[in-house]
C-alpha distance (Angstrom), angle and dihedral (degrees) to the residues before:
residue distance angle dihedral
M1 . . .
T2 3.80 . .
N3 3.81 92.9 .
K4 3.81 90.9 50.7
Y5 3.80 91.1 57.5
R6 3.79 92.5 44.2
Y7 3.80 90.2 55.6
N8 3.80 90.8 47.7
D9 3.80 88.9 54.0
Y10 3.79 91.4 45.4
Y11 3.79 89.8 59.2
E12 3.81 94.7 35.9
M13 3.80 93.4 -118.6
T14 3.81 100.3 123.7
Q15 3.80 94.6 90.7
V16 3.81 91.5 46.1
F17 3.82 91.9 52.0
D18 3.81 92.4 43.9
D19 3.82 90.9 52.3
L20 3.80 92.1 48.4
Y21 3.79 90.8 48.5
Q22 3.82 92.9 50.2
K23 3.79 91.5 49.1
S24 3.80 91.2 48.9
K25 3.80 90.4 52.4
N26 3.81 87.2 55.9
N27 3.83 91.7 51.2
F28 3.79 92.5 -110.2
S29 3.80 113.6 178.9
F30 3.80 105.3 -129.0
R31 3.77 122.5 -143.4
N32 3.79 131.5 169.6
L33 3.79 97.2 20.9
M34 3.79 93.0 148.8
D35 3.81 91.4 91.5
T36 3.80 89.6 58.1
I37 3.79 94.9 40.8
S38 3.78 93.4 48.5
S39 3.81 96.1 39.3
E40 3.77 115.2 130.5
N41 3.80 93.0 -119.0
N42 3.80 93.0 50.0
I43 3.80 90.6 50.5
R44 3.79 90.2 48.9
L45 3.78 89.8 50.7
A46 3.79 87.6 59.9
F47 3.81 87.7 62.0
Y48 3.81 95.2 49.4
K49 3.80 93.7 121.9
D50 3.79 91.0 60.4
V51 3.80 91.3 44.3
H52 3.80 88.2 51.4
K53 3.81 88.6 55.0
L54 3.80 89.0 52.6
I55 3.80 91.9 50.5
H56 3.81 90.0 58.1
A57 3.81 99.6 32.3
I58 3.79 117.9 128.5
K59 3.79 102.8 165.2
P60 3.82 114.4 84.1
E61 3.81 91.1 -135.6
T62 3.83 91.1 55.9
I63 3.81 91.4 48.5
E64 3.79 90.0 49.0
K65 3.82 92.2 47.7
Y66 3.82 94.0 55.2
S67 3.81 100.8 29.0
N68 3.83 91.6 96.5
L69 3.83 87.6 73.2
I70 3.80 89.8 70.0
E71 3.78 106.7 73.7
D72 3.79 105.2 162.5
K73 3.78 142.3 32.0
K74 3.82 93.6 -106.4
A75 3.81 92.1 57.4
L76 3.81 90.7 44.7
N77 3.80 90.9 52.2
K78 3.82 90.8 50.9
L79 3.80 91.0 47.2
N80 3.80 92.2 49.9
K81 3.80 92.0 47.3
L82 3.81 88.8 56.5
R83 3.82 91.3 44.8
T84 3.81 89.8 52.0
Q85 3.81 90.0 52.0
C86 3.81 86.5 55.3
N87 3.82 90.3 51.2
L88 3.80 91.8 -111.1
E89 3.78 128.8 134.1
P90 3.83 117.4 -99.9
I91 3.77 117.5 -103.5
N92 3.79 117.9 -118.7
L93 3.79 111.9 -146.2
V94 3.77 132.8 161.7
T95 3.82 104.7 -112.5
T96 3.78 135.8 170.1
């Protein structure tokens, strides 16, 4: 379960999920959840296994294969922080 929570934090979804859980415990009637479900960070969370491969990638072809998952500088910075914690070199990508 530890990895699941780490990925939630990586995509800043922990607070969102905690809030939804608390509301559900209080029998809250949810409406308009499509914004949350279709949010960019929630969609990215669905691809966490591929992002995890990119965190640990060493081969240039593997980095190239999964680099399309990193679309902005903020995500690249988070990725490189995790790579540094794994004693790997940061990845240099052109991001917006």
